N, C-alpha and C positions, 0 to 999 in steps of 0.2 A: 448343387451340381452346376457345372458351367454350361453355357449354351453357345453354339456356334452363332456368329453374327447373322443378322437378318439378310436375306437375299437381295433386297432392293434398297436403293437410295431414293432420294426425292425424284419422283417421275418427271421426265421430260418427254413430250410426245415424239414418237419416232426414234427414241434412243434406248439402247439396251442399258439399264441402270444397275444391273446386278453387281454386287461386290466381289463375287467369285465367278471365274469363268466356268462355263458349262461344256461338257464334252458329250457327244452323242455316243451312246453305247446300246447294245441290245442284248441285255442279260436277263436270264430267268431268275426270279427271286420269290420270296414268300412274304406276305404281310401276316403278322401274328397279332391278333387282337383278342385279348383274354385267352380263352382256350382254343380259339378258332385260327386255322391257317388258311390263307387265301393265296392262291397262285397269282403271280403278276409278272410283268416285264419291266425292267428298268429302261426308260428311253434315253434319259441323259442324267448326268451326275456332276455335282460340284462339291466343293468343301462344305457348303451350307445346306445342301438338300439334292433332292432328285425329282425327276418327273417319271411317273410309272404308268402303266396300262393295267387296268384291273376290270374284270367283268361285272363287279358289284359296286354300286354307289356307296361311298363311305363319307359320312358327314364331316364337314369342316370342323376342325378342333379335336377330332378323335386322336387319342395317343395310341400308338402302335409300335411294333418293332418290324423293321426291315431286315429279313434274313437273306443274306447273299451267300450262296454256296461257296465254299472253300475260302471265304473271307471273314464272315462273322456276322454279328447282329448289330443293328443301329436303332437306337431309340429316336422316334420321330413324331411329329405332329402333322396332321393333314392341314395344309394351308389354303388349298383350293381344290375344287372337284367339278369336272365338266365332262359330261358324257362318259367315256371310258378312260379319260385322262385325269390324273390326280397329281398335285404338287405336295411334296413333303419338306418340311423344315426339320433338319436334324437337331435333336436335343442333346447333342454331345459336343464336346470341344473340337475345334478344327484338328487339333493334334491326334484325336482318336481317328478321324478320317485319313489323315496323313499316314499314321501307323498302319491302318488296315490295308492301304494301297501303296505302301512305301516302294514296292518293286515296280509300280506303274505310274507314279506321280508325273514323271516327265512326259510319258506317252499320253496320259489322260489330261495334261495341262494343269494339274491340280497343285503344282509346286509354286505357283505365283498367283497373286490376286490380279483382278482386271484393273486396267488403268482407269 
């Protein structure tokens, strides 16, 4: 299974080092972990991952599915978790994300990588 590139490059203080641009959104979604579904909100999105708000702490490294209404489901791994915010790394190729949002790529800024 192909995996999207990691979100970060070598860190430089005060610089955004993400490989992909992120766009702020406010979308309802669900996290599916095994047989459990947990409501969440997507705060931002990129080709490689998302930042979500969730009321329950979920351990870093947890494999889950991010289900976005009217878009579909994405396999992801929790990359960080702090209070009610959590970062997800998508475990799918960038082409899957682009296909899922093909009608919104330009608006979301997902059609090109960060410089």
